[in-house]
N, C-alpha and C positions, 0 to 999 in steps of 0.2 A: 269670210262671209258665208261660204257654203257650209262650213262646219257648224256655225251657229244655227243655220237653217235646219241642218240635219238633227241637231240637238232638239230644236223645237218640234220637229216632226216626231222624233222618238218620244219626247215627253207627251205629246198629244196622243200618240198611239198607246202609250202605257196608261194614260189616264182613261182612255176609252175602254181598254181591256180590264183595267182595275188590278191593282196589286193583290197578291195572295193575302197579305196581312196589311190592312190599312192602319194609318196612324190614328191616334186617339182624336186629334183635331178633325180629321176627315169623318170619323165615325160620329162625333158630336155634331158636326155640320149636317150630316145625313139625318141624324135624329131630329134636329131642329127643323129641317126641311119637311120631314114626315109629319111633325106636329103641326106645322103651319098649313100643310096640305090636308090635314085630317086623316092621314093614312095610319092604320093601326100597326102595332108591332105584332107580327104574326108568329105562330108557333114554330114555323120553319126558321125564322130569324133567331129565335131563342135557342133552338137546338143546333144551330150552326157551330161546328167544332172550333172555328177560328174566332168568329166575332160574337158568339153566343153569350159569353159572360158580360160583355158590354151591353148587349140588348137586354139581358136580365136586369142589370142595374138600372138602366133607363126605364124599363117597365115598372120596376118597384118604385122608383122615384116618382113616376107619373101617377101611380096608384096612391102613394102617400100624399101627393099634392092635391089630389081630388078630395081627400077626406079632411084636409086641414081647413 
């Protein structure tokens, strides 16, 4: 019982700190959350060396969707 509790605490701490490289599903979830909240994709996000490529693709897709 104690080990499962420790695993949950560790998972919670890791999720709050955020991993260095997030999975694609996490990134997609974040992008959808930002769209729903009306948050823009900032230049800092696009220039990010780890997640930047994903944000560039999302930004281009959102731009294309506006003109269709």
